[in-house]
N, C-alpha and C positions, 0 to 999 in steps of 0.2 A: 492590514489587508484591505485591498481595494473594495469599496462598497459594491461595485458591479459584480465582483467575483462572489461575494457573500450572497448577493441577491440570486445569482444564477445557481449557486450551490443549494440554496433552499428550494428553489423552483424545481431543480432536477431531482432532489430527494423526494419531494412531494409527488412528482410524476412517477418515480420508481415505485413508491408505496402504492400508488393507484394501480400500477400494472400488476403488482403482487396480488392485490385484492381481487382484481379482475380474473386472474388465472385461478385463484382459489374458488371463485364463484363458478367458473367453467367446470372445474373438476368436480365440484359438489353436484352440479347439474347433471353430470355424467354418472353420478353414483359412485364417485371415487374421491372421498374426502381427502384433503391434502394431508400428507404425513407431517409429523412434528418437525419443527424447524431444525435444520442441521447446519453444519458449517458452510454448506453450499447454498443456503437460503437464510441469510441473516435477517433479523427483525428490521423494520424500517428505521428505527433509531440508529442501529449500527450502520446501516447503509447510508444514512444521512451524514454520519461522521466520516465514513470512508469516502463518500462523494466529495465532501468538503475538502478533504485532504488531497484527493486526486486533482480536483479542479484547481486548488491553490497552487499545486506544484506545476501542473502542465499548462493550464490555460492562461495564467497570469503572464507567461512568457510569449504567448501567441501574438504575432504582429498585428496591431490594430484591433485587438479583441475588445479592450475597454471602449474604444471609439465606436465599434460596431454596436455594442449594447447601448451606449449613450445615444447614438444616433437613432436606434430603433425606438427608444423611449420617447424621443422628441418628435417622431414623425406623426404622432397623433395630434393634429392641429384642428382648431375650430374651423378655420378657413385656410385653404391652400390654393395658390394660383401657380400653375406650371403647365407648360406645353399648351398654351391657349385654352386651358380648361380650369374652370372654377370647381373646387371640391369642398363642399360644406358637410360637416358631420353633425348630426343632431341625435342625441341619445334620448330614446322615447320609451314610454311605457314602464310598468312595474318590473319587467324583466330586463330593463336597461339595454335595449337593442340599438345598434348603430344604424341609423337611417342616413343615406348619402344623397345629397343634392349635387348633381353634376351639371355644369353649364358651359356652353361654348362662349368664350369671351367675345368673339367676333360677331356672332349672330344672335346671341341671347337665348338660343334654344337649349332646352334642358331635359334631363331625365331624373327620376328619383328611383333609387334602389332601396327596396325593403322599407316601406313606410309602415312600421310595426305598430304604431299607435299615434295618438295626438295629431290627427290630420290637419286641424286648424292651425296648429303651431307650425307644421311643415309648410302649409300654404302661405302663411304669413311671411315666413322667411324667404320663400320663393319670390314673393312680391317685393320684399325689401331688396333682394338682389337684382330686381328688374329682369327676371327671367320668364320665358314662355315655356311652360311644361308641355312636352310633346308625348312622353311615354312614362308609364310606371312599370318598372321591371322588378321581378322577384328572383332572388337567388334560390328560394324554396318557399314552401307554403305553411310552415309552422306558424302558430298563432302570433308569436311575438315579432313576426316579420310581415304579416299581412293584415293585422287588425285595423290599420289606418287606410287601407287601399280603397274601400268603398267610399269613405268620406272624402278622400282626396280626388277620386274619380268624379264624384258628384259635384265637387266645387270647381274642377278645372276641365272636365270632359276628356282628360287624357286617358288613353286606352291602357288596360292592364295586360302585361305580357308575362307568361310563365311557361315552364317546360310542361309538356303533356303528362309526363309521369308523376307530376305533383298533384294532379286532379283528385286522386283518392285521399290525399292528405288534406287538401283544401275542403273537400266534402265533409270532413270531420271537424271543421273549425268550431262549430257551436258546442259540440260535446267536449272537446279539449279545453275550450275557454271556460265552460262551466266548471270543469274539473280543476283547472289550474287557478282561475281567477275569480270564480264564484258568481259569474253573471252571464246572461245570454247576449251575445253580440249581434244577434239577428242573422239573416242568411249570409253565407259567404259571398265575397265579390265574384263577379262573372269574369272569366278570362276572355278577353277580346281577341287575342291571337296567341298561338303557341309559339314559343321560341325553339329553335333548332340549334344544336351545338355547332353546326357548320356555318351559321350565318354571323353577321355582325350587326350590332346596334349602332345606329348613327344619329347624331343630333348636331346640327350645324356642320362645322368642319371637324368635329370630333367623332371618334368611333371606338367601340369596345368589341374585342374578340370574345366569343362565347366558348367556354370549355365545360364539358359535362364532368362534374366531380361528385358522383353519387357516394353513398355510404352513410352520411348523416340522414339523408332522405333519398329516395330513388331518383329524383330528377333535379338534384342540386346543381346549380350552375355557378361558375366563377366568371367574372367579367374582367378581361385584361385590357388595360390602357397602355399600349406599347409606347405611345408618344410620351406619356408621363412616367413610364416604367413603374407601374403599380398594378395590383390585381385586387379586386373586390371578391372575397371568397365566401361570404355568408358565414355559416357555422361549420365549414369544412376544416379550417385551420385557425388556431389561435396563437397568441404569444405564449410559447412554452407548452402548448397543449394541442389537442385536436377535438373535433366535435363528438358529441355522444352518438352512439350507434345502436342504442337499445330502444329507440322509438320504432313504431311500425314502419317497415320499409327500409330500416337501417341495417348496415352490415359492416362489421369492423374491418374485415379483410378487404372489402371493396373500398372502404374509406382510405385505408393506408395506400392501396394501389393507386387510387385516384390522385392523392396528394403527390405520390412519387412520380407519376407519369404526366400529370397536368400542371402541377404547381412547381415542383422542384426542378422541372425542366426549363423554367425561366431563369434568367441570370440572377446572380446573388444579390444585386443591388435593387431588385424590384421590391417596392414597398408592398406589404401584405396588409390589407384593410379588412378586418374581420367583422363578423356580425355582432360581436360583443367585445368590450375591452379595448386595450391599446393596440396600436399598429405594431408591426414588426417587419422583418425583411425575409426574403426567401433564403438568403445565405445563413442568417442566424438560425432559422428553424431547421434547415437542412443539417447544420452542424451540431446544434445544441438541443433541439427538441427531444425530450426523453423517450418519446414514442418511436423515434428513429435512431436513437443513439445506441446501436446494438452492442457496442463495446462494453457497456455497463448494464446490460440487460439482467433482469432478475428472472430466475426460473425455479420451478419446483422440482424436487427429486422424484 
């Protein structure tokens, strides 16, 4: 059996098990404990075997399927140059967030998306690339995506841009950092200008379209590089999964709707660059992400 098929089977089975657990939690919260498992709601282990069989029989015959997965795995590069844009990925902080340095090859102007920690390391890499940082932009304001903003702003003078709806999240930065990481990071960074979903971020001869993709947080933004056919989605969408919606301001239904209307409306070959983990493609997630694969949905009686 092809290794890519096995990998997908395991990922899908895990996603299905997570959905079952989430639905059980919802029923319990409503005061309706889930009923004992029946033939309509098999345990995750059984679903894992069933999923493996279904995927083995159907997907292995799909044209280009193995190539799609293989391509998705290898789109996560340290440095990528395409459509006159430099794209550098730096994984920062204890929560291993993806920080992206984007630079215009022709002018040297740059932006940084989500400097979640280690601002000195990010600034050093910007200097090595001989780029001039013009803006710091945030997909959202959770601590693992903004802890490096203040240090990078102080070092470069670049303004920090964020959606207005993220201000309440940003205001809680100290409390959440103490809770999660056990130290006080000091005051949160100041937002120099609010981003609006109808505008575009430009640097040199490059531009990013802004799309509001709430659900993980109220003002989450995704940045679309149409010239390079890629989208930076923060924690909205991941390889084989989606962002959490149980944080303050999050909402599962809103998240699903945002992905379907703002991300899945892009062409299949667009690369999806998430806030954590490897890159994927719009087409792969549209077809294979278990949170949207309704044909094998798990439900409780």
